[in-house]
N, C-alpha and C positions, 0 to 999 in steps of 0.2 A: 240600455241600462235603465230606462224607465217602466219598459213593459215586467219586467221580472219584479220589481221592488213593490209595483202596484198591484200587480193578480196576486203578490204573495199573500199581501197584506191584506185584498179583499178578503178573500179565502179565508184568512186566519177571522179577520172582524165579524165575517158571517157565522162562522163554524162557532165561536164563540160567543154571538151575539153582543158585540160591541156597539155603543153608539156612535152617531156621525162622530161626536168631539172625543172621544177615546180612538177612534177609527183614524181621525186626523190625525190626530197626537202619534199612534202607531206607525201613519206612512212618516211623520214628518222624522222619527227617529229612524227608520229604516233606509230613508236617504240620505242622512247626514251620517248614518253609521258605514252606509255603501262609498260616501265620498272620502269618509276617512281612512277606511279598509284602502281606498283606491291611491289616495294620496301614499300611505304607509307602505302598501307593496311597490308601489314604482319608484318612491323617493329612498325608502329605505331611512332607519334610524336603529345606530349599533348592530345588534345580528337580526333583529327583525325586520322584515319585510324583504324582497330577491331583487328588489331595484331594476326590473323589469317592467315591460309596458302590459302589468296585469288592471284588471276591474276588478272589484271586489262585490257581488250578489249576496242576497240572500237564497239560498240553497234551495228547488224544488223539492227532491227528497227529503232535504230536512229537514223544511218548514210541512213537510206530508207526516213526519215521525212526532215531529213536535205535537201538530194538531192531533195526531191519535194520543198519547201522552195525557194532553189537556182534556181530550173527552172521556179515558178512562179515570184517570187521579185528578182533572182537576190543574188549573192553568198556574198554579203556584208551584206545584208539584212537576210541569209542562219547562217552567224557568227553573226551578232549581235543576232539572234534567241538564240543561243547556249551560251552567254550570259545571256541572260533573264531568260534559261532553268536553269542554272545550278543556279544563284542566288533566283528561286523561291524553289529549291528543299533545299537550308538553310533555307530559310523561313518558308517554313511547317513542318519543321525535330520536332520542339516542338508539333507539333498535328498529327504526324504520324500515331498515332493510331487510331484518327478518320478519314482520309484521306483514307488510309487504305479499311475502311468499304465500301468507294464508288465505290471501284473497285473490287470486287466478280469475282472469274472464269469466270461467266457468262461473264462480262462488257472487260474484262480483253481479254476472246477469241476472243469477235469479234473486238479489240482491235487490236490485232496480225494478226488475219486472211486478214484482209484488208489490214494492212501495208505487209504482204507477198505477197498480188495480185495486188497492186498498184507496189510492189518491183520487181516482176517479169516484168511487163511492160518495166519499166525502164532497168533491166537487157538487155532484150531481146532487145533493142536499142543498145548496145554493138556488138551484132549479125548482124542486120540489117543496121546500122547505123542510125541519126537521122528520114532522111527521111522513112524507112521505107520499104526500096526496099532489100533485102538481096539477096547476091551471095553465089553461091550454092558450092564455094571455102570453103565464110567462115561459113556456117552452116552447111560445111562437119568438118571444124576444129572445131567448139565448140562442135557438135554431138559426133567427136572424145575423145572429154575432158571430156564429161559425161560421156560416157564409161570408159574410165579410172577413173576417180572419183567410179565411182559404181564397176569396177574390185577390184579397192585398197578396195573398202567398204568389198565385199564379201570375200576377199582373207586374210586378217589382221585380227588379233583379238585385245581385250585390247584395253587400251591405243592407240595403235599405229592406229586404227582406225581414231582416232582423226584428222591426217593427210592425211585422203583418200581425200579433197580437194585441197590439198596443193601440193600429191602425182598426181593427175588429171591434174592440173595446170602446172607442170614438164614435164609429160608426150603429152601435149596438144605443148608443148611451142617445145620438141623435134622434134614430127613431125611436126610443123611449118616448122622448121629448115630444116628437111630433104626432103619432101616432094614438101615445096615454097608454102604451102598453104596459109603462111601469111607471112608479115613482121614484122621485127622488126626495135624497135629504136634505137636512139643512145644510147650507153651505154658507153661512155667516161666519165674521172673520176677518180681521185685517189685521195689516203689521208684519211683524214678525215675533215669535214665540218659541220657546225651547220644551221638547217632549216632557210627558209624565214620568217621574220617578215611580220604579213600580208598582205599575199600573195595577196588576195582579196581586198585590200584597208582598208580604216577605215571602221568599221563596221555600218552596220543603223540599227537602234535600230527603229521596229513596230511591238506593241504587239499583232496586230489582225495575219501577215503576220506569227509570233510566235508561234501560237497557237500549230498547231499539235505538235512541242517539248515543249509547257507548259504543255500540258495535258500529252505527256509522260514522265514527269519529277515527275507527281504524281503519274502515276501509277507504276515507277519505284521502289515509295516507298515500294509496293506491294515485288517484287521481292525481295527487299533488306530485305524485315523483314523475306520473306520464306528461303530463301537463308542462311543468320547469323544463324538464329536459328539451318538450317541441319548442317550447314559447324562445327558449334559450337556443336552440340552432333554428328558427325563424329569424332573429333580429340578426345573424350571423356571428354570435364569437361565444355561441355554446353555454352550456352549463355545468355546473361543479356540483352534481347530483348532494354528494354528502355535505356540501355547502352553503347550498340555495333551498334544498327542500327544508331546510328544518328551520330555513330563516322563512319561509310562505308561511309552515303553519304555524308556528309562532306568532305571524302577524292574523294570521285565521281565529288562532285562539282567542288571541288578548282582544282583538273587536268583538270578539262573541264574549265574551265576560261581560265586556261594558254593555253588548244588546241585552245581555240576560237581565240585567239592572231594567232596561225599557219594556220588557216585553216580547224581545224576538228573538225567532229560536236563532241554530245556528248560523253565521257569515260565513260565506267561501267563495275565493278566488274563483273567478267567473273560467271554467271552461274552452267556453265561445272565446276567450282572447284567442286562440290559437286561430281560430278561422278567421277571426276578422282582423289581425296582425297579416297573413298570407294573402287574403284579399285584397286589402286596401294598399299593402306595401308600406304603410304609415307604421314604423318601428320603434321611434324615440317613446320613451319610458314622460319626457316631461309633455307628451300628448295625454295622455291617460291622468297624469295629474292635472292637467287641467280641467279633464274634464271630472274629477273628482272634486275640484274645486268648486266646477258648476252644480254640483249634486249636495254640498253642502248649501249651499247658499240658496237653492230651490227647499230644501227641507226644513230650512225658517222661516221659509215664506209661507204662514200663515193661511191668509186665500188660497193658494195653488194646495197644499193638501186636504184642505176641508172639501174644495168644488170636488175635487178626485173623488171623497170619501162620501158623496153624496150620490154615485154613481149606482144603480139600480141593481139588486142581488141577481137578478138573472141574468143580467148583461157580465154581470164576472162571472159566474156559474157558466156562462158558454164559453168565455175566453180561459176560463180555469181545465176544463173541458176537453180543451186544445194542449192546454201546457202538459198536463198530469197525465195526459194518454200520449203525446209526443214519450215521455220519461218510459214507459212502458214500452211503448215499441224500443228505444234504447237498450233497454233490457234483452228482448230477441235479438237486437241486432248482435248485442254481448255474445248471447248464447250462440250464434251462427258461428262467430268467429271464433268459438272455443271450439268446433268442431268437436261434433256431441259425440261421432260415431267414430273419433282418432282412436288407434289401437284394437288390438286382435278381439280384445274383450266388450268392446264397446263401452266401456265403464264411465263415461263421460254423462251418455245418454241416462243411464240408471241414476245417475248421482242426480241430474238434471229431473229426474220425472219425480226421485223420491222426497229430495228438496222443493218441488213444486207443489206436490200433494201436501205436505205438512205445512207448509205456510196459507193453502189454499183455503183447508179443512176449515181451521177457525175464522174466517171471512163468509164460507159458504154454509156454514154452522155454525154460528154465535153460541150458544147454549152446550158446544160440543163439552165444554171441559169445566163445567158450572159444580158442580160434587168433586174440584178435585180442593188442594188447599190452594192460600190466597199466592204464595210464590208461584207455585206450579200455573195456576191460572194465567198471571202475568208472564209469563215464559211461552207457555206453549198457546192462549189464547192470542197473542201477538202472531199476526202473520208472518211479519218481516222478519220478526226474532227468530223464528219455529224455524223459516225456511231457510235461512243465514245461517243457523248454527248446525243445523242436517247437511247445508249443504261444506257446510266449513269441514264436519268430521269426517263424512264423504269421503269428498275431496283428499284429505290427508290420508286417509284409509287406504283410498286405491294407489295415490300416488306411486308407490313403490312398482306398480304395476302399467306405469305411464310415463311419458316423454314430453319433454317440451313445455314443463309446468315451470313456469319462473318471472323473475322484473321483467323480465323483456317484454313477455305479452301485456302485461299488464301495463308500459308504459305504452303501446298502441291502442290503450282501450281510454286514453283520457279524453275524458268530451262527455260523462254522465250523470256529474255529481248533479248539476241543473239543468233544467230544458226552460228556465221561463226565459 
């Protein structure tokens, strides 16, 4: 619960060049929202919240798209995109069963893989700086952070492996202090404080610029469906998808709208809940509610958020490389489970190949669409948007010649919305 907010906030702060106080404020906001969202999903209020042992976290994929929009169109537009995506999620919930069919594992695998690739490039800038010229000491510090993360993953077992990223970040920070490989920011502050409202100014609403997050909010329905059913089964009483999926989606959307006011990306109910519940055997939603309360208190503690915000960017870059490379690997795994060679015509492989080509072109050749109109550059110039739309269109085109595509496969694909 702590590793995902910390790594996501650091990546956001370094990409947007936020000062240490603003970084601390953003971290405080994310921790409070994670706690409030966890309480909402665990306990439920009216028809909002599933009343299942869920924890809410900032989605790694959603953060990647938020930063992509912020870099291309400004942070205020990225905040406006969060509002638009949350509202779209609420609007399509009554039609979620039909929306899910548009995003089988083949389409979602392409989307997640492209998000991971794009985000690794952004995470690398935390190490090299915006100009892309890395200092040997920064590269060394990031490498040591990755090594510490791998070591923690190898040595720890069970639920403790979930803390490998956080442990790697802590070891990297310690090495930076001892060896002088990295410099720390200011960690001043005491007592309790509330995060800053509208840190990027008034949100700017641009539907075309928001397309990456709008598409993500639709793909999120597939993940919500899968994890709600699986967690319901894990706690022993099953889940009524028609009742519980909209409740989970409403809670995600509500917390995301509030998060947009404080400069965060979309907040999502963590798919890691499935593994944690099955691994620990702890099925009580009141346990996750207690954890949510702890997150709220931690977010209000100014010294905690300011101290964490002071960690060198190279350390955060090393941790972020691990987190977002995992997202790319999850996309590969989804493509593997989609069985690309299925059917006599092998259409799955063709869909994936063309969608990946459309998505990788703007990443490998950024100036490819420079001569196109603005609206076309917004759509085609985003690898995630271009690749996902291509995958959706081709998957629908080939569907009459294929079999087995449906919500059943999507349910089995839960677990890729966030990898923090």
